[in-house]
N, C-alpha and C positions, 0 to 999 in steps of 0.2 A: 213422702216416700216410705216405704217400709224399710225396717233395718236392712233387710236382703238387699233392696234396691240402693241404700245408702253406701253400701260397701262394695258396689260394682266396680269401683276403680281398681281394686286388687284383684286382677283376673289371673290366678295362678294356674289354672287348668281348665281351658276353655272347651266346652264340649257341646256337642250338636244338641239343640233344643233349649240352650241357656239363654236367658236374657242378660246382656252385657251393655256396658257403655263403650261407644267407639267415638273416634274423632275424625271428622271429614278432612281427607287429604286432597281430593281432587274431585270434579264433577264433569262429566262429558254428556252427550246426547242422549245416552242410554242409561248409565249407570252412576252411582255414587260411590267413590273408593274410600274406603275407611281403615284407620289405623286400630286394631282391636288388642294392640299390645303384643308381647312375647315375639316381638320382631316379625308380626304377621299382618296381612293386609286382608280386607273383606271386600266383597262387592255386592251391591243392594241395587236393585232397579229404581231409577229415577222416578218412575211412575208411582212408587209408594210414598212418595213425600209431597204433602199439600203446597209446600212452599220449598223451592230449591234451596239447600243448604249452601253455606260458604265454608271455604276451607278453614279448619280451626272448630268448627261448631261440634258440640258434643250432642250426640242422639243415642236413645237406646234401640237396639237391634236383637234379633233372635238368630243364633246360629242355625242356619238350614243344614248345611252339609260342610264336612271338612274333606276337601280332595287331596290328593297327594301333591299335584302340581297347581300353581296358579292360585289367585285370592280364594279365601273362603266365602261361601255363598251365605248372604245375610237376608233378613226380612224386616223392614221397619213396620210394616201393616201387622205381623204376627205379634211383634213387641208392644204395639199400642193395645191390640186386643187383650194380650196378657196382663198388662199394666191396668187396663179398664176394668178386667174381671177382677183383680186384686182390690181396686178401690171400690167396686160395687159390692163385693163381699163385706169390706171394712165398713161401708156406709150403711149396710142392712144391720150389721151387729151393733153400730153406734147410733143408729136412727138418725142418721145424718143425710141432709139433702145433697143432691148432685144436680148437673144441668145437661140436658140432652138436646137433640133437634128432631123435629118431627119429620120424618122422611116419606111416611105413607099411612093414607086413611084408609082403614078396611071396614068391613061390614059391621064389626063389633068394637073396633077400636083403633089405636093408632100404633105404628111402628115408630119408634124413638131410637135414634141412633147415639150411642154413648161410646166413644173410644173404637169404632169399629164394630161395636156389638148391637145387635138389633133386639130391643126390648118392647115388650107388649104393654100398652097402657089402654084399658078398656074406657069407653066413652064415659062410663058413669064416674070414672076416676079423674076426667079430663079438666073438669070445673064444677064449680057449684050451680052454675047455670044449667039450662036444659040442654038436651042432646043437640038442639037446632044449631046452637052457638058452637061451632067446631073450630079447632086450631087448624092453620094452614101449613101446607109442608113448607118446610124450611123455617118455622117458627121455634125459638127457642123456649124451651121449658124446664123449670125446676121440678124435681121429683123425689119422692122417697120410695124406697122398696119395700114391696109387699110381700113378695115371694121370689126366692132364687131357684133358677132352673139349671142346676149344676150340670146335668147330663148334657143341655143343649146350649150350655154358656149363655144363658138368656136369664130374663126375670120378668116379673109382673110389677109394674111401678104406676105411681099415684101422684098426680099434681094436685088433686083436691085435698090430701091429707096436709099438705103445706098450708093451704089456705085456711083449713080448718082450725090448724094450730095457731094461727095468728091471733095475738092478743092485741085488740084495737086500742086498749087503755095504756099499755106499755108503748106502742108505737106513737100514740099521740104525744106521751111525755118525751119520746126521743126526738121526735120532729120538732117539737116545741125548743128543745134546746140544741140541737145540732142540725147542720145542712150538710149536703154534699161538698166534700172538700175541706171540712173541718177536722182538727185533730181531737182524738178521745181517748180516754183511759177506759180499759175493760179488764176483764179477767179470763184467762184460759179456761173454756169448759170441756173441751175434747180435743184430742190429738187423733188424726186420721192420715191415711198414706197420702191423700192430696192436699192436706194443710191443717189448719187450725182453726176451731170454732171459738169465738170470743163473745163472751156475755157482755154487753153495754146497756146498763140500765134495763135489764131483763130480757133485752131482744138478743138473739143468738145471730152473730153475723159470721161469715166465713172469710177467712185470712187465708187465700188459696196459696198453695206453694210456689206458683210463679209470681206472687206478689209480696214474698217474704225478703228475697234478696234479688239483686241484679245478676247474680249468678245464674246460669242455667244448671238445673239439677243440684241445687246447693242442698245438702242434708240439713234437716231442721229438727228432727225429732229429739236429738240428744241437747239441742240448744234451749228448748222449752220445757217447762213442766205445767201440769194441769193444776189449776187454782194460782197460778203465778201472774201477777199484775203487768199489763203490757200496754204499751201506748201504740196507737195506731191512726192511721188517717182513713176518713170514710170516702170511699171511691164512689158507691151508688146507694141509694135508697129507693126499693121498691116495695112500698107498702102493701100494694095489692096482691103480689106475689109473695109477700113475706121474705124478701130477700135484702139482705144487708151486706154488701161487698165491701171488705176492708183492704187496706194495704200498709206495709211496714217499710217496704224499699222507697216507697214514694215520699217518705220523710226525709230522704237524702237526694241530692241531685243525681240526674240520669248520667252514668260516667260517659257516655258518648257525648252529652252535651259539654261536659267538661273537656273531652278530648277535642271537641271542635274549637274550643275556646284557647286551650293551653298547648295543644301539640301541633307542631310543624316540623319538617325536614331540617335536621341539624340540632334540634332540641335533645338535650341528654336528660333522661329519666331513670328512676330507680324503681326496681320491681322485684316481686318475689318468684323464683322459678316454680311455675305451679305444675308443669308436667315436661317430660323430656321423651321425645321420639326419635326415630331414625332418622328423620329429616331436618330436625333441629329442635328447639325449645320454646315454650310459651312462658311469657313473663307477665304476671298479673300486676298491673300498674294501679288499678283500683278494683275495689268489689265489682266483679262482673265486667271488667274490661282488661282483656289480654292483648298482648302483642306476639309476633312470632320473630324469633331471631333463626333465621335460616342456617342450616350446617355451614353453608359457605361464608357466612358473616360472623362466624364464632372464631375463625382463625384464618392467617395469612397463607395457611399451606394450601397447595392446590389439591392436595390429596388429604382432606381432614379425616381425623378419627371420629368414631361415634360421639354425637353430642355429650353423652355422660362423660366423656373425657375430659371436658371443658367446663361443664355446669353441674352441680349437684342439686337434686331436687330440695325445694324449700330454701335454698340459699337466696340472699340478697345480693343483686348484682346492678350495675349501671350500664345503660345501652344508650345508642344513638337512634332517634326516630329517623327512618328513612323515608317513608311514606304513611299517609293517612287516608283512608278510603272509607269516608263516612257513609256512602250509599251501600257498598258491600259489607260495612263494619269490620274493615281489616286495618291491621296496624302493623307495619314492617319495622322491625328493629335491627340494628346492627352492633356488633362488639368489636370488631378487628380494627376499625378506624381509631378506637380508643386505645389500642395495643400498639406498641413500637413495631414498624415494619421490620421484620428480621432481615430482609434483602437489603434494606437501607443500611443496616448496621453490619453488613458482612465485612470481616476483618481481613487483612492481607493472608491470614492462613488458609483462607478458601481460594485456592487459585490452581491452575493446572499444573500438574506435577506433585501436588502435596498429596501425602499419605494421611488418611484417616481411618477411623474405625467407628462403626455405628450398627444399630439393630435394623435388620430386615423388617420394614413396616407392612409390606404388602408384595404379593407375587401377581404378576400379570402373564398374558401370554407371550409378551415380547421380553420379560426380563422381571427384574425384582427392583423395587423402590426401598432405599436405605436411608435412614436417618444421618443427614450429614452434620446438622446443628438443629437447634431447637426451632420447630415449624419448618424445617426448610429439608427437602429430601431430594435426593440423586438417584438417577436411573442407572442401574447396571444392566445393560443389554445382554440377553442370554449369550450373544456371540462373544462378549467380553468375559463370560464366566472362566474360561481356560483357552489354552492355545490348540486345542484339539480341534479338528475340522468340523466335527459335530458334537459340540458340548452338551453335557447332561443338563437338561431343562430343570430338572429337578434336584440339581446341586444345591440349591437354597431353599429354605423354608421360613416362613414368616416367623419372626421372633429370634431368629439366629443372629448371633454377634459376628460381624465379618469385617475383616480388614480391606480396604480398597485405596485405589489412586485417583485422584481427580483428574479428569481428562480435559473437562471443557466447563467453564463458569460463564452462562450468558444472563446477566442480571436484567437486561431489557425484556428478554423472554422468560424470566425466572424459571430456569431450566440448567441443572448441573448433571454432566455425564460423569459416570465413574466406571472403573475397571478393576477386575481381580487379577486378570492374567497379566496386565502391564505390572504388577509388583515384581515379576521376574522377567529375564530376558526371554524372547520369543526363540524357539527351537531354531529359527533360521539366523537369529542374531548369534546363537551360540555356534551354529555351522560356520558362520561367517568368520568367527575368531579362530575356529579349528583349520579352516582352510582358506588360501589365497587364490587370486586369480592366476591361473598358469600352473596349479597344483596339478600332479597327476592322481586320479582316483581310479581305484579297481572296483567293479561293480558287477551286475549280473542283469542280463536282458530281462525286464519284467514283462512287457508287452510290446507289440509291434502295433504302429499307428500308421495311417496312410502317409503322413508327414515325418515320420521318424521313430526313432527307438525310445522307449521309456527303460532307464536303467535304475536299478535299486542299488543305492550307495550305502544302506546301513541306516539304523536308527529311524527307520520309517521314511526315509526320504527318498524321492525319486527325480532324475534329472532327465531332461530331453536332450537327446543327439539328433538334431535335425537332419533331414535326409540329406542336405548340402553339406553336412559335417561328417558324411560317411564315406569312406574311401572306396567307393564303388567304380567298378570299370564300366564303360558305356553300356555293355550288354548284360550287366549284372542287376538283379532284383535284391531288394533287403531281404525278402522272405526266403531267397536262396541261401543267402551269405549269413543271416543271423537267426537264431532261435531262441524262444523264452528259455530261461535257465542257463544260457551261455554266458560265461565269464568274459568281461571286456574290460579294458583299459582306456581311459580318456581323459583328456586335459578338461580342467574347470576354465569355462568362459567368463562367467559371472554368476552371482547370486542376487535374485530380486526379492528382498524380505517382504516388501508390501505386497507384491503379487504372488508370493509363494513360488518362484519358479527359480530352477537350477538349469544352466545352460552348460552342455558338455560337447566336446569334439574328439571322435575317435580318429578322425582324419589329421588333426593337429598332433595326436598321440604318435601316429605312424611317422608323419613328417619327423617329429623330434626323435625318434627311434633311428630313423634313417641317417639323421645328421650326426647321432652319436656315434653310429657305425663308422661314418666317413672321417669323423674327428679321430677315432682310434686307429684307423688305417693310416692317416696322415703323420700321426705320432710314430707309428712303425717305420715309417718310410719319410725319415725327415730330409733326405738328399733331393737336390733340385730334379724334377722329372720333365722331359722334353716329349714324353709319350702323349698320345690324345688323351689317354686315361687320366695321367696326372694333372693335366691342364684342366679337364672337365671338374676333377675334383677339387682343385683350388678354386675354381669359379663358383662351384656349388658352396665350398666353406664361405668364399666372400659374399 
């Protein structure tokens, strides 16, 4: 890859038309969803991939458009065409060979596909043989660039030139010493975007970028220098077409063969954090072998923070193998089972009634999650923000330091309920301390309902005088006797703090007043009375 391609991992400012590296998140019937960095997701048609990618695969794409909402639109085919054009231009300058596929036979030559670009190869440059011997559609051909057509992003290419440049004496010597599968020493003669050209006994072979490392898209230009000695493996020897294919990664074991042999659920492995995404972190276990630690496996917390809060790029960490899918080439790893479960270590200080203080970790539509202990959060429902009938939902903000009371601890469900208003007595509890059952309370009629009167008694409280507690005559109606704003006296029957209800009785107040008058009259006339009125009063007093 070129230097620009090698630095695609650092995407500081992604703009439309830019070729970038993206990591596959998910695949459905229509699209491939990719993480393009900067907490952004992209979408690319699945039809643009020759083979369906797997989650975690890194691919090159082009940013087609950046919408205000939803994933960024991406194109895999356009990225391949741009990379192909870059390789084509560099191969032309370095006089290096490339490989394409014959897609069509025309009147005067062939169309050769190279990375989505359609190149023209005249019949005269198809072979040393006569025009009657033609290449079939689908046949792979090595070629060299004769002329670049920059305006049309195409080129005129030649297969014949490769054959003409073949040196039979050098090939004879090479074949006499080596065969396919042998290891050989060579010298790097050229560096191009798609690999290295290696001189072995005078024959130039290609060490393609895909055969340098088991990693996909591993940068290599900075690792090697022209005229540097290198030890490689001979993958194929095609003397007729002057093609010598070499490999470097083949000198070591395929990491997936190692994974099949060594990895199974429960095995603890050590790896380097190769990348951190919104949904987890990838650990490089061997060159070209990565496993995903999903964010849910990084912590025991039910509401985990961003993976960067737990793991740092390039750090060495241990993880447990959860599953190995050799067919899909996926490894799932976990870390939380290697950490102490904070719920099992909960001390006696975390119990209902205890007072705590912590940072607001997140805000939801139904309340705020506050850090109760390390990796343990409690929910403060917005109804428990304050004693107001309609608490301010915006009272708390993420990052606020807040004091709270633990209302409930459910270890089985891993749930803790907290409250702020419970730090102080409720207004109804304060009212119960101020008044006792049977006290006389003065108030004002607030409104009239079909079932009684609501009386304002101050400090925002209203009590209900049920119609049965009104001293009405059989022919009287409430609306005729009582009006909003009218001052009344009532007896407190009870306060239900849980249901926020206050019960009053005006009838009981009137009865109490009548009895008080009778008692005053009896005190004035202490002598025995034989009159009917005196007997009546004594009976009433009794």
